C-alpha positions in Angstrom: -0.1 0.0 0.0 1.2 3.3 -1.0 2.1 5.6 2.1 -0.2 8.4 1.1 -3.1 6.1 0.7 -2.3 4.4 4.0 -2.2 7.5 5.8 -5.3 9.2 4.2 -7.3 5.8 5.0 -6.3 5.5 8.6 -6.5 9.2 9.7 -9.0 8.6 12.5 -7.5 5.4 13.8 -4.0 6.9 13.9 -5.2 10.2 15.5 -7.0 8.1 18.2 -4.0 6.0 19.0 -1.7 9.0 19.2 -4.1 10.8 21.5 -4.3 7.7 23.8 -0.5 7.5 23.9 -0.4 11.3 24.9 -3.2 11.0 27.4 -1.3 8.2 29.4 1.6 10.6 29.9 -0.6 13.3 31.4 1.3 16.1 29.8 0.5 19.3 31.7 -0.1 21.6 28.7 -2.2 19.3 26.8 -4.1 18.1 29.7 -4.9 21.7 30.4 -6.0 22.4 26.8 -8.4 19.4 26.7 -9.0 16.3 24.7 -10.8 17.8 21.8 -8.2 20.5 21.3 -5.5 18.0 21.5 -7.0 15.9 19.0 -7.7 18.8 16.7 -4.1 19.8 16.9 -2.8 16.3 16.2 -5.3 16.2 13.2 -3.8 19.4 11.9 -0.3 18.1 12.2 -1.3 14.9 10.5 -2.9 16.8 7.5 0.4 18.5 7.0 2.2 15.3 7.0 -0.2 13.8 4.3 0.3 17.0 2.3 4.0 16.8 2.4 3.8 13.0 1.3 1.5 14.0 -1.7 3.8 16.9 -2.8 7.1 15.3 -1.9 8.1 18.5 -0.1 8.7 19.8 3.5 7.6 23.3 3.4 4.0 22.6 4.7 5.1 20.9 7.9 8.1 23.3 8.3 5.8 26.4 8.1 3.3 24.6 10.4 5.9 23.5 13.1 7.2 27.0 13.2 3.7 28.3 13.8 3.0 25.7 16.6 6.3 26.4 18.2 5.6 29.9 18.5 1.9 29.2 19.8 3.0 26.6 22.4 6.1 28.8 23.5 3.8 31.7 24.3 1.2 29.5 25.9 3.8 28.1 28.2 4.1 24.6 26.9 7.2 22.8 27.4 9.2 21.7 24.5 9.3 18.1 25.7 5.4 18.0 25.6 5.4 19.4 22.0 8.0 16.9 20.8 6.2 14.0 22.6 3.1 15.0 20.7 5.0 14.4 17.4 6.6 11.2 18.7 3.2 9.8 19.7 1.9 10.5 16.2 5.0 9.0 14.7 4.5 5.9 16.7 0.9 5.4 15.7 1.8 5.9 12.0 4.5 3.3 12.5 2.2 0.8 14.0 0.0 1.2 10.9 2.7 1.0 8.5 3.9 -2.3 10.0 0.4 -3.8 10.0 -0.6 -2.8 6.5 2.6 -2.4 4.4 4.4 -5.3 2.5 7.8 -6.0 3.8 9.5 -4.7 0.7 7.8 -1.3 1.0 8.6 -0.9 4.8 11.7 0.9 4.4 10.4 3.3 2.1 7.1 4.0 3.9 8.9 4.5 7.4 11.6 6.6 5.7 9.1 9.0 4.3 7.3 9.4 7.5 10.6 9.6 9.6 12.1 12.2 7.1 9.0 14.5 7.3 8.6 14.3 11.0 12.3 14.4 11.8 12.3 17.7 9.9 9.3 18.8 11.7 10.9 18.0 15.1 14.1 19.7 14.1 12.4 23.0 13.0 10.1 22.9 16.1 13.0 22.7 18.3 15.1 25.4 16.5 12.2 27.6 16.6 11.6 27.1 20.3 15.3 27.6 21.2 15.3 30.8 19.1 12.3 32.0 21.1 13.7 31.0 24.4 17.4 32.5 23.7 16.2 35.4 21.4 18.8 34.3 18.9 18.6 32.6 15.6 19.5 28.9 15.7 20.9 27.5 12.4 20.0 24.3 10.9 22.3 21.7 11.6 24.3 19.8 9.0 24.0 16.2 9.9 25.2 14.8 6.5 28.6 13.5 7.9 26.4 11.3 10.2 25.2 9.4 7.2 28.5 9.2 5.2 29.4 5.7 4.3 25.8 4.5 5.0 25.7 3.5 1.2 28.2 0.9 1.6 26.5 -0.7 4.6 23.4 -1.1 2.6 25.4 -2.7 -0.2 26.8 -5.4 2.1 23.4 -6.8 3.3 
């Protein structure tokens, strides 16, 4: 199953699983915001993820995470809580991918979701830190961490 179709066809189930995961943690900011508002925010993030998979670009989620970082920072949310919300969504998506995706398509599907949400978490953190320190935080170049990974894949 193509990742975009999987995401579109399982929206409600994924949001519900992510919400239940977050609820167990009793995150102060999200508990205060309430269940409906939290589900709404998870759904908005999810829609941006789906949009990014369709367009094969990161701009929609980067713009959105910058916006939510500013909103959550000004509302007094801890960055840990916001990152946990994204992690909960990612975990719920992974669960669906593992259940519904053919083994030969797992790496691609997980890679797409992880790339988009990884960029989202990075952008959220940089924006949060910029707001907290009142200085611009540059994007990190992590390319050197991945050098040589091509040869590892070739040996398997």
